[in-house]
C-alpha positions as CSV (number, residue, x, y, z in Angstrom):
1,M,102.9,106.3,162.4
2,T,102.7,103.0,163.9
3,D,103.2,99.5,162.3
4,Q,100.1,98.9,160.5
5,L,101.4,101.1,157.3
6,S,99.0,100.1,154.3
7,A,101.0,99.9,150.8
8,N,99.6,103.2,150.5
9,D,100.4,105.1,153.4
10,W,104.5,104.2,151.7
11,V,103.5,105.7,148.1
12,D,102.1,108.5,149.7
13,Q,105.6,108.4,151.2
14,G,107.5,108.2,148.2
15,L,105.7,110.3,146.6
16,K,106.5,112.7,149.2
17,A,110.1,111.7,149.3
18,L,110.8,111.4,145.3
19,A,109.7,115.2,144.9
20,K,111.2,117.0,147.9
21,R,115.0,114.6,147.3
22,G,114.8,112.8,144.4
23,F,114.0,109.2,142.9
24,T,117.4,108.6,145.1
25,A,114.8,108.6,148.5
26,L,112.7,105.3,147.1
27,K,114.8,103.1,149.3
28,A,113.2,101.2,152.3
29,D,115.3,101.8,154.6
30,P,115.5,105.5,154.5
31,L,111.8,105.1,154.0
32,A,110.9,103.8,157.2
33,K,112.9,105.4,159.2
34,E,110.6,108.7,158.1
35,M,107.8,106.2,158.7
36,G,109.3,105.3,162.7
37,V,108.5,101.8,160.7
38,S,110.8,98.7,160.8
39,R,111.8,97.8,157.4
40,G,109.3,94.3,157.5
41,S,106.9,97.3,157.3
42,F,108.2,98.0,153.5
43,Y,108.0,94.1,152.4
44,W,105.3,93.5,154.1
45,H,103.6,95.0,151.4
46,F,105.7,95.1,148.4
47,T,107.7,91.7,147.2
48,D,110.3,94.0,146.5
49,I,111.8,98.0,145.3
50,A,110.4,97.4,141.9
51,A,107.4,96.6,143.4
52,Y,107.6,100.0,145.1
53,H,108.7,101.8,142.1
54,A,106.3,100.2,139.5
55,A,102.2,100.5,142.3
56,V,104.8,104.6,143.2
57,L,104.4,105.2,139.1
58,K,100.9,103.8,139.1
59,H,100.6,106.5,142.8
60,W,101.3,108.9,140.2
61,R,99.6,108.6,136.9
62,E,96.2,108.7,138.8
63,I,96.8,112.0,140.2
64,A,98.6,113.5,138.2
65,A,97.1,112.0,134.8
66,E,93.7,110.6,135.2
67,R,91.9,112.0,138.4
68,I,93.1,115.3,136.9
69,I,91.0,114.8,134.0
70,V,88.1,113.5,135.9
71,D,87.9,116.6,137.7
72,V,87.8,118.6,135.0
73,E,85.4,117.0,133.4
74,A,83.2,117.0,135.6
75,T,83.3,120.9,136.1
76,G,80.2,120.0,133.0
77,A,82.7,123.4,131.0
78,G,81.6,121.8,127.4
79,S,83.8,124.2,124.7
80,G,85.4,125.8,128.2
81,A,86.9,122.3,129.6
82,L,90.0,122.9,128.0
83,A,90.1,126.8,130.0
84,V,89.3,124.7,132.6
85,L,92.3,122.3,132.6
86,L,95.0,124.7,131.9
87,R,94.5,127.4,134.8
88,R,95.3,124.1,137.1
89,V,97.5,122.4,135.2
90,F,99.3,126.2,135.0
91,S,98.5,126.7,139.0
92,E,100.3,123.3,140.6
93,K,103.4,123.0,141.7
94,L,105.2,120.7,139.2
95,A,108.4,119.4,141.8
96,L,107.1,115.2,141.9
97,E,106.1,116.4,138.1
98,N,110.4,117.4,137.7
99,A,110.9,114.5,139.5
100,V,109.4,111.9,138.1
101,R,110.7,113.6,134.3
102,S,114.2,113.0,136.2
103,W,113.9,109.7,136.8
104,A,113.2,109.1,133.8
105,S,116.0,110.0,132.5
106,V,117.5,106.7,134.4
107,D,115.3,104.2,134.3
108,A,113.1,102.2,132.0
109,A,109.7,101.8,133.9
110,A,109.3,105.7,135.2
111,R,110.4,106.3,131.3
112,A,107.8,103.6,130.3
113,A,105.1,105.4,132.9
114,V,106.0,109.5,131.6
115,Q,105.9,108.3,128.3
116,A,102.7,106.5,128.1
117,I,101.2,109.7,130.8
118,D,102.8,112.1,127.8
119,Q,100.5,109.9,125.3
120,R,97.4,110.3,127.5
121,R,97.6,113.7,128.6
122,L,98.4,114.6,124.3
123,D,95.0,112.4,123.3
124,Y,92.6,113.8,125.6
125,V,94.1,117.9,125.4
126,E,92.6,116.4,121.2
127,G,89.9,115.4,122.5
128,L,89.2,119.2,124.5
129,L,90.1,120.6,120.9
130,K,88.2,118.3,118.8
131,R,84.8,118.5,121.1
132,A,85.6,122.0,120.7
133,G,85.7,121.9,117.1
134,V,89.2,122.5,115.7
135,A,89.4,120.0,113.1
136,N,91.9,116.5,113.7
137,D,94.6,116.7,112.2
138,V,95.0,120.8,113.0
139,A,94.4,119.4,116.6
140,R,97.0,117.3,117.3
141,A,99.2,119.8,116.4
142,R,97.4,122.7,118.7
143,A,97.5,119.5,121.8
144,Q,101.5,119.1,120.9
145,I,101.7,122.7,121.3
146,L,100.5,123.3,124.6
147,Y,102.3,119.6,126.2
148,W,105.2,121.8,125.2
149,A,103.6,124.4,127.1
150,F,103.2,122.6,129.4
151,L,105.8,120.7,130.1
152,G,108.5,124.3,129.5
153,H,106.4,125.5,132.4
154,A,107.1,123.0,135.1
155,L,110.5,122.4,134.1
156,T,111.3,125.9,135.2
157,E,109.8,125.6,138.6
158,Q,109.0,129.9,139.0
159,P,105.8,130.4,139.4
160,L,103.7,133.8,137.4
161,P,102.0,135.6,138.5
162,K,98.2,135.8,139.2
163,A,97.9,138.4,136.3
164,K,101.2,136.9,134.2
165,Q,99.8,133.3,134.1
166,Q,96.2,134.8,133.1
167,A,97.6,136.3,130.6
168,I,99.5,133.7,129.1
169,I,96.3,131.1,129.5
170,D,94.3,133.6,127.9
171,E,97.4,133.4,124.7
172,L,97.5,130.3,124.7
173,L,93.0,129.0,125.2
174,R,93.2,132.3,121.6
175,M,95.5,130.2,119.9
176,A,94.1,126.9,119.9
177,A,91.2,127.6,119.6
178,R,92.0,129.3,116.5
């Protein structure tokens, strides 16, 4: 890489390092070495490591929630939007999800970011259920159950065979729609 890196280049590299090696990899020196630049490039874009961490967490929220929501809404699936969402999130690699959650166990800013994204995701799923005709109080409970299922899946870090994955998604959808 060249010395003409952008802040986004640093953030993208940080997300890759985070997913691969965990939050302890989010340091200027090792990242600069990986990118083949001086540490000065890092400080050109970020005042300190805390500012960098904030940028990494902000970008994680963007890719782990906001882009997914935009994509699901763009499908125009209407009442099938929940199925689109579940198929997507249950088929993704979740190393980054787990790395951020691990980071949140020791860092207040990461914990706040995780709590905010959890709330955003829950609210979105609840909204999908309400749009599908599920009563308000039931929609919140079912959204929480679906989210717990997603988190459990994320923690297993073991991909499911496609047929088993589809059977589980079908059952989750059946339970959610009752």
